[in-house]
C-alpha positions in Angstrom: 17.8 -39.0 -6.4 17.5 -36.1 -8.7 13.0 -35.9 -7.8 14.2 -36.2 -4.1 16.4 -33.2 -4.6 13.6 -31.0 -6.4 10.8 -32.2 -4.2 13.4 -30.9 -0.9 14.1 -27.5 -3.2 10.5 -27.2 -3.7 9.4 -27.5 -0.2 12.1 -25.3 1.0 10.6 -22.6 -1.5 7.1 -23.2 0.0 8.3 -22.6 3.6 10.2 -19.2 2.4 7.1 -17.8 0.5 4.9 -18.8 3.5 7.6 -17.0 5.8 7.6 -13.8 3.3 3.5 -14.1 3.4 3.6 -13.6 6.9 6.1 -10.7 7.2 4.2 -9.2 4.4 1.1 -9.6 6.6 2.7 -8.2 9.7 4.1 -5.2 8.0 0.6 -4.3 7.0 -0.8 -4.2 10.3 -0.3 -0.6 12.0 0.3 0.6 8.6 -1.8 2.7 6.3 -0.9 1.7 3.0 -2.4 3.0 -0.5 -1.6 2.3 -4.2 -2.8 4.8 -6.5 -3.2 4.6 -10.4 -1.6 7.2 -12.7 -4.7 9.4 -12.4 -4.2 9.4 -8.7 -7.3 7.2 -8.2 -7.3 4.1 -5.2 -6.4 1.4 -6.9 -5.5 -0.8 -3.8 -5.6 -0.1 0.0 -5.2 -2.2 3.3 -7.8 -2.4 5.7 -6.6 -0.2 8.4 -6.8 2.7 5.6 -10.4 2.0 5.1 -11.0 1.6 9.1 -9.3 4.9 9.6 -11.6 6.6 7.1 -14.3 4.8 8.3 -16.0 3.5 5.1 -15.8 -0.1 3.4 -12.8 -0.9 1.0 -14.9 -1.7 -2.0 -16.5 2.1 -1.6 -12.6 3.4 -1.5 -11.7 1.4 -4.4 -11.3 3.6 -7.8 -12.3 6.7 -6.0 -9.8 9.6 -7.0 -7.7 10.9 -3.5 -9.2 14.3 -3.9 -12.6 12.9 -2.7 -10.8 11.1 0.1 -8.5 13.6 1.5 -9.2 17.2 2.7 -8.0 19.8 0.1 -5.5 21.1 2.9 -3.8 17.8 2.9 -2.6 18.2 -0.9 -0.7 21.3 0.4 1.2 19.4 3.1 4.9 19.1 2.8 4.5 15.0 3.7 2.0 14.9 1.2 3.8 16.4 -1.3 7.1 14.9 -0.8 5.6 11.7 -0.4 4.7 11.1 -4.1 7.7 12.3 -6.5 7.6 12.3 -10.2 10.2 9.4 -10.3 7.5 7.1 -8.8 5.0 7.3 -11.1 4.2 5.0 -13.8 1.4 4.4 -16.4 0.7 1.9 -13.6 0.6 3.0 -10.6 2.2 4.8 -7.4 2.4 3.2 -3.9 3.0 5.3 -0.9 3.1 5.4 2.6 3.1 8.7 4.1 3.7 9.6 7.7 2.2 13.0 8.4 2.7 14.6 12.0 1.0 17.0 14.5 0.6 20.3 12.0 0.1 23.5 13.2 -3.5 25.2 11.6 
C-alpha cells in the first residue's frame, strides 16, 4: 500500500513537471529573453532573441551585450530601468525588456 502511494505521488509529480515545462515553453514563444552574467556577457538566450538579431545562438553566447546592441540603446530608459543593481549577482542577471517606439 505504501509503495502504491509513492508510485501515485511520483506520477502526479511527473505530470505536474511536464505541465510546467509546457507552460515555460509557451511563455518563451514570442518573448525575447536574455540572461547576462555579472560582466554583462550573454550566458543564455532564447531562439526568438537570436532570430531577431539574425545570428545563430552559438554566435551570441558569451559575447558582451555592448557588441550586440547599438550604443544608443544603453541610454534608453527601458534599458537602464530593466537592469537594476539589486538584480545583479556574481552569477547572472536575467531580464526581459520591452522598449516601445522611440523618437530620435
